[in-house]
N, C-alpha and C positions, 0 to 999 in steps of 0.2 A: 546614263545615255552614252551611246557610242559616238564616234566622231561625226558620222553622217547625221545622226539625230541632233547633235550639238549645232552643226551647221544650219540645219533646217530651223531649229528653235531660235538661233541667233538671227537668222534672216527675218523670221516672223516678228521678233522683238525689235528689229531696226538696227541691229549691230552690224556695221559694215565689215565685209570680209577682208578688205585691204585699204590702204591709203597711200598717197603719194608722199614719200619721205623728203627730207631736206635736200637730198641729192637728185630729186626729180624722178626717182624710180619707185615703182609700185612695190609695196611691202605688205606681205600677208599677215593677218592677225592669227595668233596661235589659238588652238582649241582650248588651251588652258585659260587664256584671257577671256575668250568668249564664255566659257563655263563660269568663271568668277563673276562676270557681269550679269549673266543670266541668274546666278544666285542672288546678286544684289537686287535684281528686279523681282525676286521671288518666282522666277519662271524656270527653276532647275528641275522640276518634275516633268515626267514624260506626258502626263495628262494635260489636256488643254480645256479651258472652260467651254461648256456647251453653248453653241451659237443659236440665237433665235432667228426669226424671220427678218428682223430689222437690225441694223447697226445702232449703237447707242447715240450716234450723232452723224449728221450729214450736212455738208456746207454747200451752198449754192450762190451763184452770182445773181444779183438783183436784175430782174427783167427776163431771165431765162426760165424755160419750163421746169417745174419741179417734178422730176421723174426718178424713181429708184426701184431697184430690183427687190422682189420679195422672195425670200427662201421659204422652204417648207412646202407642204401639200395642202390641198383642199381650199375651201373658201374662207376668207377673213372679212370681218366687218372693220371698217376704219373710221376714226374720228380725228379731224384736224382742228386743233384749237390755236387760233392766232394769238399773238401777244396782246392784241387789243380786245380779246375776248370773243371775237367772231368765230363761229363754229361751222364746220362742214362735215358731212359724213357720206359713206358709200360702202360698196363691197368690191373685193378684188380677189383674184385667184393666186395661189402660191406658185412659185417658180415663174412668175410673170412680172412685167414692169407695171408699177403703179404710177400713173401720171395724174397729178392733182389738178383740179380745174383752176383756171384763171392764173393770175400772177400774184405771188405773195409779196407783200411789202417787206422792206428791210427790217430785220429784227429776229427775235427768238420765238419759234413756234413749236408746238408739240403734236406729233403724229402718234396715235395709239391704234394698235391692231388688237383684235379680240377673236378668239376661236375656242369654242367649247369651254368657256369659263376662264381661259388663260389670257393674259394680257402682256403685250410688249410695247415699249415706248421708244420713240426716236426723236431727239431734239433736231429740228430743222432750223439751220441758221442761214438767213438770207442777207448777203452783205453787198454793199456798193463796191465798185471796181477800185476806187482810189480813196486814199486817206484825205482828210480835210486839209485845205490850203487857205490861208487868210486872203481876203480880197486884195490887200496891198501887193501880195506876190503874184496873184493872178493878173494884175494890171501892169506887171513889169517893174515894180519898185525893187530897188536893192537896199535891203535893210541891214542895220548893224546893231550890235549890242555888246555888253560886257559879260565875259564868262568868269565867274568868281567862285572861289572856294569859300563858302559862307563863313566858316569858322575863322578864316584868315583876316576878316575885316576888322580894322581897329577904328574905334571912335572915342570921343571924349566921355560918353555915357555908358558904354557897354561894360560887361563884367569880366572881361578878359577873353572873350570869345565873340566872334561875329554873331549877331542875333537877328530876329525878325524886325526889330526896330532899325538896325543898320540896313537891312534889306530894303525897307521902306525909303530910307534916305538915299540909298544907291539908286533906286528906281526914279526918285524925283530928280536927282542930279543928272542921271543919264538921259532921262526924257528931255530935260531942259536943253541938252546939247544935241538933240536929234536922234538919240538911241531908241531902238524899238523893243529891246528886251534885256533882261538879265538872265544869263544862264547859270544854273546852280550845279554844284556837286550833288550826289545822292544825299537826300536829307532823311533817309530811312532811320527807323529806330535802331539804336545801338544798345549799349549795356550800361545803364545808370549805376549798377552795382560794381562794374569794372570799367571805370571811365578811361583808363589808358588803352582799352581796346577801341581805338579811335578810327580804324579804317572805314570810310563810308561805303567801300565796296565789299565788306564782309559784315553785313548787318544782321541783327537779330531777326528783324522782320522788314519786308519791303511794303507792307500794308499800313504801317504806322510811322509816325514821325519821330525825329530825334528831339527829345524834350529839352536838351541843352540849348536849343535855339530860341527858347521862350525869352522874350524881352521882359524881364521881371519888373522893370520900372513901369511898364504899361499895364500891369495886372492890377485891376481895381482893388482886390482884397489886400494886396501887398501895400498899396498906398494908404488904405484906410485902417489897416490892422495896427492897433496900438503896440502889440507885442512885436510885430515885424518891424515897425518903425523904431522902437526902442533899440532893438538889436542892430538895425541898420546904422543908427547914429553913433553907436559905440566906436571909440577910437580903434579898437582891435579889428572891427569889421571893416572900417574905412581903410585901414592900413593893408589888410588882406586884399581888398578890392583894388587898391592902387597898385599893389605888387602884381596882381594877376593882369591888370590892364597894361602895365608898363613892360611886361615880359615880351621878348621878341618871339617867343614860342608859346603856343597855347599850353597852359598847365591844366590839363583836363581834371586832375584830381582836385586841385584847388577850386576851379570853377564849379565843378559838380558839388563840392561841399558847400560853397557859398549859396548857390541857387537852391539846393535842396533845403538848406536851413531856412532861407527866406520864404520859400513856398510852403514848407511845413508850418511855419508860424502863421502864414496867411490863410491856410486852408480852413481852420475853424470858423473864420469869418464867412467863408463861402457856405460851409455846412449849415449854418444857422439861418441862411436866407430862406424865406418861405417859398413854397412851390410855385406861387404866383409871380414871384420876382422875375423880371425879364431874363436875367442871366441864368437863374436856376432853370427856367423853362427851356432856354436854348440848350443848356447842358443835358437835361433829361431827354430832350428830343434827339440830341447827338448820340446819347447812349442807346436809346431805343433803335435808332437807325443802324448803328454800328453792330448791334447784336453780339453774339458769343465771341466773335473775333477780338473785339475791344476788351471784353472781360478777361479773355485768355492772355492778351498782351499785358494788361495791368497786373493780373495775378502772377505772371512770369516775373515781371520787374519787382513786385513786392516780395515774392518768395525768394528770388535771387538775392535781394538786399538782405533779407533775414538770414539766409543760409551762409552767405559769404562772411557775415560777421562771426559766425560760429566756426567756419572752416574756410581758409583762404584758397583751398584747392577746388572749391565748388565753382569752377569757371563756367560751367554750362550744365544743362540738365543731365547729360550722360554721366557727370560726376556727382550728381545729387543722390541722396538716399533713395532706395528703390521705390518707396511709396509715393515719391513725387515725380517719377519719370514718365508716367503716362499723363500727358498734358490735359487731355479732355476731362479726365476724372479729377486730377489733382487741382486744376484751376477752379473747378466748382467747389470742391471741398475746402480749399484754402480761402475762397471768397467768403464762405459762410462762417468761418472761424476768425477771419481777419478782414472783416468788411471795410473798416476805415482805411487800412493800408491799401487795399485794392482800389477803393474809390478815390484815394489820393492820386494814384497813377492814372486812373480814368480821367480825373480832372485835369491833370497835366497834359494828357493827349488832347483834351478839348481846348485847353488854352493854346497849345501849339497849332492845332487846326484852325482855330478862330483867328489867331494872329496871321497865319499864312494866308487864309482866305481874305483877310483885310488887305494884305499886301497886293494880292491879285486884283481885288476890286479897285484899289488905289491906282494900279497900273492902267486899268481900263478907263478910270476917270481922267488920267493923264493923257489918254488918247494913244497909248502905245499899241501898235498893231499886234504884237505877240505878248508882251508883258513879262510873264515868267516862263522860264524854260527849264523843266525838271530833267533829271537823269535817273534812269532805271538801271540799277545794278544787275549783273548777269545772274546772281544767285544770293543765297543766304548762308551764314555759317552754320556748322553742324549742331552747335549747342544752344541755338537761340529759340525764340518764341515760336517762329513759324514752323520749324521742324518738330518742336515739342508737341504741337497740337495736331500734326498731320504726318505721322510716320509712314503711312501708306503711300502718300504722294511723293515724298522725298526718299530717294534711295540712299540710305545712310551707310551702306557698305560700299559706296563709291564716292568719288569726288571728281570735279571737272578741272580741266587745265588745258595745256597745249602740248602737242607732240614735240619730239626733239627737233632742234634746229642747229645751225652751225655754232652759234654762241652757247647754246645750252644742250649738250648731247644727251642729257637725261630728261629734257622737256621741262614743263612747268606744272606744278600741282597747286591749284588755288585753294584747296581745302574747303570747297563748297559742294555740298551734296546736290546732285541734279534732280530735277523733277522727272518722274517716270512718264514718258510720252503715252504709254499705254493706259496708265491710270487717268491721265488728262482726258484722253478720248472717252474712256468709260464714264467719266463724270460730265460728259458733254462740254468739255473745255471750261467748266465753271471756274476752276482755280486760275486759269489764264485771264479770264474775263474779270474776275475780282481784282486781280493784280493790276490790270490796265486801268480799271475804274478808280482804284485807290491812288494811282499815280497820274491820272489825267484830270483829277479834280483840281480846280483852281489854278490852272496854268494854260498857256496858249500853245505850248510845244512840249514834246517829250522826246528826249534823246534815249535811244535804247543802246546801252553798252553792249558791245560784242553782238551785233545784230545777227551774225552768222548762227547764233544759238537757235534762231527760228528754223534753221535748216539742219544743223548738226552740232553736237558738242563732243569734245574729247573726254571720254569717261575713263577713269583710272580705278581699278579695283582697290579697295581699302588695304592700306599697308604696303602697296606697291609703289615703285617710282613711275613717273609719267611715261617713260618709254615702254611700259607694259600695258598701255591703254589701247583704246579703240574708239573710232567715231560711232556715235549712236545717232541715227537719223530721227528728225522730228517732222511732223506733218506740216511742212512749210506753207503750202497753199491754204490750208485751213487756218493756220495762225495768222497769216497775212490778211485773210478775209475778215477775221474777227478784229484784227488791228484796225482795218479800214472802217468797220462798222462802229467801233467804240470811238475812234478818232472823229468821225463825222458827228456822232451824238454829243461828244464833249467839246466840239469845235476846237480840237487840239491837234496841231500838225505833228508829224513824226519825223525824227532825224535818226538814221541808223548809223551807228559807229561801225564802219566797214573797213578799218585799217588792218594791215597784215595780209595774211593769205585769205583771199576771198574766192570761194568756189564759183566757177563761171555760171553754174546753174542758178545761183541766187541773184546775180547782178541785174539781169533783165526783170526778174520778178519784183525786186525792190523798186526799180524805176517805174514799172508799170503800175505798181500799187500806190504810187505817190509818196513813197518813203524817200526823204532827202538823204543824199550821200554826205560823207564827212571828209573834207579835203584839208590836209595839213601841209602847209608850205614846205616844211623840211623834206617831205617825201615826194613832192611833185617835180621830179627831175628824171632825166633819162640816163642811160649808161655813159653818155658823154658829158654828164653834169650840166646839161642845158635845162634850165628850169622852164616849166610850163608857162607860156605867155598868159598874163592875167585874163585876157579876153577869151582864152580857150578853156578856162575852167567851166565845168558843167553848170548850167543854170540851176538845176534841181539839186542843190548842194549847199552845205554850210562850209565856208572857207575859214580857216584859222591858221595862225602861225604855229601854235604849239598846243599841247594838252597837259593834263595833270601828271602824265607819265614821262613827259619830255622836258628838256631844259628850257628855261626862259630864253628870250632873244639874246640877251647879253651872255647868258650861260652857254648858249650854242656858239656864239661868235668867238668867245674866249676859250672854248672847249672845257669849260669848268665841269661839265657833267662827266667828261672822259677822265679828267684828273681825279675827280671824286670817286668814280667807279674803280679806278686803279687803286686808290687809297683804301677803299672798302673791300678790295679783293674780289671784284666781280668778274674779272677776266681770267680765263684759264692760264694764259702765259703772256710774256712781253710781246710776242709776235702779234697776238690778237690786238693788244693795245696799240701797237705801232700801226697796224692796218687800219684801225678806227681813226687814229690821228691823221693818217694820210688821206683817208676818205673825207674827213671833215675839212681838211685844207682845200681839197678839190670842190667840195660843196660850197665853201665860203666864196671861192673864186667864181664859181658858177652863179651864185646869187648876186655878187657884185656886178658881174657882166650883165645880168638881167636888169638890175637897177638902172644901169646906164642906158641899156638898149630901150627901155620903156619909159625913160624920162622921170624916174622916181627920185633921183638925186641930182644936184647941180653938176654941170659938165666939168667944172673945175675940180671936183672930188677925185681923189686918186683912183687908179685902175688896178692896183695890186693889193689883193686882200691880205696877204701875209704881212704887209707893212701898215695895215690899217687897224687902229683900235676902235672899239665901240664909242661912237660920239652921238650927240643928239641928232645930228644931220643924218648919220647912217641909220640910227634907230627909226627916225621918221620915214626915211626912204624905204626901209623894209616893211613898215606898216602901211605905207602908201601902196606898195606893190600888191599886197593882199587885198587892200581896200579897192583897188582898181579891178579886181576879179569880176568875172561875169556871174559868179555864184549869187543866188538870191539872198543868201544870208552871210554875214561876216561876224565872226566872234573875236573880240579883242580881249586881251588880258591886262588888267590893271598893273600886274607885275612889270609888263613891258612899258607901260606909261611911266613907271617909276624907275625904269632901268635897273631892276633887281637882278641879282645873280643866282642866288641859291634856289634849288628846286623845292617843290612842296612834297614830292614823293620820288623815291629812287626805287624803281622796280627791282625785285630780286633781293631786297633787304627786309629784315624784320626789326631787330633792335640795333643794327649797325648805324642807322640814321634815323633821326626823329621825324618820321613820315607823318603827314597830315597835321602838322603843328606850326609850321612857319607862317608867321603873320605878314601882312603888307608892311612896308617900311614906313608908311605914313598913315595917319588917321584919315578917315573919309573927309573930315572938315578941311584938313590941310591939303589933301590931294586935289580936291575940287576948287581950292583957292590958289593952287599953283599955276602961275601964268603959262609955264611951259606945257603943262598937261592940257590946259584949256586951248592953247594954240594948236596943239596936236589934234585934239578931238574936233576942233572947228575945221581943220584941214581935212581930216578923214571923213567927216560928215559931208563936206562939200564934194569930195571925190565920189562918195557913194551916190549922191544925188546926180552927179554928172554921168555915171554909168547906168543910171536907171533909164528905162525906156521912156 
């Protein structure tokens, strides 16, 4: 293709011709980058697929007429089949508009055209205008909850990692104190065969769960298995458990070895249950409903476990023997020759899903207005189960990230292959629908990480640095409509993580669709370091002090994150570090001024931030400030209740810092028995009630 053809093909594929760079100037995308991204999409040929009289999918707002243009010539007969089975039919002419009779209900419907023995189908999606919102929010209540990294929870009974049993306890204790929800890190499936690959934001699959969160103590077969109980009572086992539990950092390898052994020993007791047994019936129903996706996930985990024993370099399917690289074929073949191993992993998924569902049901029984709030990662890693089974959907010759900025002149490459928006449309958006359904099940809210991905993603050609990328546009209006439809069906509200550079064209769309914004205290200040007044926070938002990528309250106040960043070599030079320190000094002073201005600290407290250490009074004042916000939701961090310093994740690092491993400094039992924690939560709950309508 010549340059003009490349430009035309790139435009059709949604590749942006330019972007606004870190200096605020428009920067053109090179023809070379466009061509590499077209190749990644499989659109590097000059030919284009033949178009039929109908698009593969069309999205409409509920209550509006359903009208679409028909391409082609001559007369067509049409049949409309609604989701509920109702049928209508008629005739229409090509090159004209077809307006369907009546008003279609919200849902997924099928329109089929026929002419001279040929058929064409179009999925019609009719969606409500807004996402679901709980009644408590619609009546003006201001809710609060705890945002936790589930793996970081400590308890007297867990096996060295927070689990669904700890989550149940966290729900109970938070509800007792007036909390409305527990927010979670992504709990997507990771890599049981490679336990140290622990980032929840680089999952193997976003459709299945992380089986390490199974509460083994609560598994019937483990409690009743003689073999499992003999193993559990051995001194060596108890010593290993105690060591894993006492560690300040999650030892993923040790925890995985313990849980895998326990559940392997328990599994035979499940296998011999008759098909009429309630647990076996529930399992078989789960497997049937899950379909091929579950078998593929289980086959991936079982095969990966087998291969990595033989060769430690088999990190993911691209490094596997050739015969195993096509997931759709390999999964089925491996299942038939290794049925027990695959069924073991299917059983683990069932256990995880059952325990998580029980947690959500428990939150409802406790009367929590939201209960559980899940987090949907922006993508999946290149060598995992999701890409293994769908190489057409995922563009493996590209990855997503962020364009260059002042701190990172080469940009960021997250190593996550993007979904091809053109394939999504061709499939009637079914991959996106399946993803939402998997993550809206058994929760009252879903946070979408990097919600700007609904509009655009920064694609980087494979093997290139992030500064050689380009934005690829996604069908944002269609995706938001589907999000609203699934949100209403699952009664699951949506929070969009909209930090960083947010394109103006998506702000109003998100708000009008009922997606809640995400407001972080650290960022809510102007150029004069005056912090946003609590009552000027937007109502349709979740307010929080920090996130998993930012320092704790104490870490922020003491600049521990900056000192750590310098120690780890994250800053280009001393001038950048000095500039960050100066900015932090101003931010601290601005915050302290705000605390005094809005009555969050005693008047006798000092007014000079540089002279002030983090104290319980200052800690409480900062949490009061965000608790007084007008935002409908408030997310609190247990790390800040406990005045912890170290972060859970340091962006820009891989093995320089033990990311996703740092535990809470106290067990749940000790934390909720701590008088200071209880006084703090009582105070914050009272303030949230006070700002409610």
